[in-house]
C-alpha angles and dihedrals in degrees: 000000000000112000115247119234121251104199106307093338132081124223112240108227104181128065093000139103131204129226131185112254108236120213101233138072135302107252136184119216115206120198122184119168094320097321114120130203135168128201135175125232090276091056094251112154109242098169097109091047095052101058097156090055093054100072138096095298098076089043089060089068106122099240139079090230135002145161111216127182123211147128126280114208144148130234137062125286112322095339099091119172113213092189090059090047091054089052085062102035101048098053124098104192119093095208090052089049089056091052094047092046087073092050100039109021117197130228127199116211114191119213105162141024122213104179137013128186092343096313121115115224099182093109093050117097117263092248089061093046090050090053092051092046093052091054093046102053118063119229125241099037119143105223100019126063144145118251114251115238128200124211094197092074097172095054090041094054095048092045092051092049087064095045116102116237098018112131094195145292138265121222115203133194108235092211095054123112119223117272123183116239122010110015110221090196092055123084116200116200120190116198122226126206133185132227137179111231140176116238105232098181144304142255124222121252136192137271113351089359096052092120095051123013098164137359117233115228138201141171134209112261132158093351098311144068112265122192119249100180139267133301120210105167140059103051132099126234089253092052090051091050091053093044093050092048092051095044091049088054089057098253120153109233132194130199143184115234133185119221142170101230146325117262124224090264093052096258120139117242119215097001121183127187113245101176146296121291117219097173105066139069129220091269088058093063115101145135 
């Protein structure tokens, strides 16, 4: 079957698997004879800031020592909330991490294994590393799991495009060895969606954009306009001049925006202005 295009990219259908792209941070889990440590991609030690991930679950990994790569994120199921994750990841104080762990619990989803019991696996094909990883990590744990992967990549991509809250997917070549940094054998696809919004105001910027830095957006929900964030890209200087003039006159303006996903608090992630709408009313705005 010929792969169908997704934007300018084609979906590989043979020898690849698809995984849901979590909205968190790449994290390495280190296990050494019961001792647990976590670090981000820069090598910063996060162990003391991830208290709920340093419990008996990682110690149930079936190895004396291991280095496992995965994604740390907050949220339930596919509805991750990157804002909540940042409230955990950007703090420095351990006592504050303990407090926020109750508000924004973390989850570690493993998707690769680099080393087991002193043996490096980075030159092994991904299919072999996936097999090893599945045997290492026990099932049914609360904060620790193995990422599901789907061999029917075409069906997986198009199903995920219709799934609310999914930022995108990653397609991986099963024959590829592990390479640190950008993986040439991985294809990351971020999904874009569109929404009609009402422009509720603007905030000043700097330099050439000192009059308007971002436009504030809202949608009609439960009989009122609720905010959905700000958009600061996608429009020309002339469009901004017209928008500011019309808003200052008291006009109610509507726009179409493109975005990646809706956060847990209803805010749009990655919005971009696509143009004004002259054919809708406030009750026609929605996500």
